[in-house]
C-alpha positions, -999 to +999 in steps of 0.1 A: -669-816+110-682-792+080-697-811+052-691-780+031-665-751+032-660-721+015-628-706+014-627-666+001-590-660-008-570-692-023-542-681-019-511-697+003-531-701+030-569-704+017-552-732-004-531-751+023-563-749+048-581-766+016-555-790+008-551-799+049-586-802+055-595-822+026-570-845+037-581-849+071-620-851+060-620-866+024-660-863+023-663-832+026-667-805-004-646-778-007-658-744-028-634-717-034-644-685-047-634-667-079-629-631-081-626-628-118-622-650-147-583-652-142-587-664-109-617-693-118-589-702-141-562-708-121-582-724-095-596-749-116-561-759-132-548-758-098-578-781-088-569-776-050-606-769-040-633-796-049-656-767-066-650-733-079-678-703-085-679-667-086-711-667-073-707-653-035-741-655-026-744-692-034-709-699-018-720-687+015-757-694+018-740-736+015-712-734+033-715-749+070-679-731+073-668-700+058-631-691+053-619-656+051-582-660+039-575-624+026-557-591+033-566-578+063-584-550+055-600-569+023-615-596+058-632-562+069-645-556+038-662-594+032-673-598+064-697-572+056-701-579+022-715-619+029-737-610+060-767-610+039-759-645+030-746-660+065-770-688+077-779-694+114-756-721+115-728-715+093-698-703+109-668-677+095-638-674+102-608-651+095-570-660+085-556-628+093-523-613+109-540-585+129-568-584+149-586-560+167-602-541+138-615-575+126-629-582+159-645-547+162-661-552+126-677-588+135-693-574+168-715-554+151-723-583+124-759-599+127-741-633+128-714-619+153-717-652+178-709-673+147-675-651+138-640-668+151-611-645+147-577-669+137-545-663+129-523-694+126-491-689+133-473-701+096-467-690+062-440-683+036-422-656+018-437-670-012-479-663-020-508-680-041-524-709-047-491-724-065-474-729-035-501-744-011-495-774+009-513-800+031-487-797+057-486-760+067-506-761+096-495-793+111-474-790+143-483-748+140-504-727+167-532-706+157-540-678+176-576-678+188-590-641+195-629-644+202-648-657+230-641-693+245-673-694+258-691-694+223-702-724+210-688-716+177-653-707+193-649-744+211-663-761+172-634-742+153-608-752+181-617-789+178-616-783+140-581-766+142-569-798+164-580-824+142-557-805+120-530-811+141-528-775+148-523-761+184-544-734+198-542-707+221-564-678+228-549-641+231-576-610+232-574-590+200-554-553+215-527-581+230-524-603+197-518-571+177-494-554+199-475-590+200-474-591+167-459-556+158-430-570+178-429-605+169-439-605+132-444-572+117-419-548+124-389-577+118-409-579+083-404-540+080-369-546+089-363-574+064-379-547+036-359-520+049-323-536+047-328-547+013-337-510+006-306-494+023-281-526+012-263-520-026-275-543-049-237-552-061-232-568-025-262-595-031-241-616-052-224-620-016-250-644+000-237-644+033-259-661+056-269-635+081-284-609+055-298-638+037-318-647+068-327-616+079-340-604+042-359-637+033-392-621+041-386-590+020-396-613-012-434-612+002-467-604-005-467-567-005-500-558-010-504-579+020-479-565+043-489-532+035-526-540+046-506-556+076-483-523+085-509-497+078-538-518+103-516-525+126-496-488+122-502-474+160-483-509+179-458-504+149-448-472+151-447-478+189-420-501+180-399-489+155-394-456+177-381-480+204-359-492+180-347-461+169-336-452+204-315-484+202-295-475+174-293-438+181-274-453+217-253-478+195-247-448+167-235-424+196-214-448+211-196-460+176-192-423+164-177-418+202-153-445+201-168-462+232-159-496+234-173-505+271-208-487+264-211-512+230-199-542+249-219-536+279-254-527+254-243-566+235-240-579+269-272-569+284-289-576+248-268-612+246-285-623+279-319-614+272-318-633+237-310-663+258-346-660+268-354-670+233-365-705+229 
């Protein structure tokens, strides 16, 4: 595959990519970009890349594959920042969880045909390279939002398969709408539930509460970015959610057992469609 890989954003996702890729392709050389001295020292200590550099130009120029494993707004920023250094045969991918804006930015770049938008459906409420694991992507799904007509896209699909990651192709707009329902809004609910629940009750770790609030411990810089970038879809989901909560509230106030039961039965039936 790619003999030399450059990773910008060596956290949980970028670090795990490095470990997974190195495990599959031991002869490859993986370089991690350090934005500051603390990051440089940390990556040197963790040894999850073969080389650490603070020279962005050198990393991009010498890499056959560049991986942007950053918060979504930072991905947009770095797509532009690395443009002068991307070589003709270099492929650039991102691992962001909101795609429409990223694909729009990528379309205007000189290396647009060599950009492949990727969203691996995996992760953790934990963040940072310290939690990187070589198995993070194994048996998971990666959504690809770039055209399959491109050689670069077909090559990246082959790469994901070599890491034992399945791939599906989804339009960027549909991807963001889908993620608003299946990922972004559930995270927002998790944060909100922790906000409204009295902390004096936290010593009673009921399973339902623990499961619903697990992701409230996630990286707030990453998630504030995601919420804002996908805000148009997210607001629509919030409105729909408020409407059903208002319906429950109205009928709870009215002590209407029949309507409450009917609502729950309707939702329960729909829930049976979930895998």
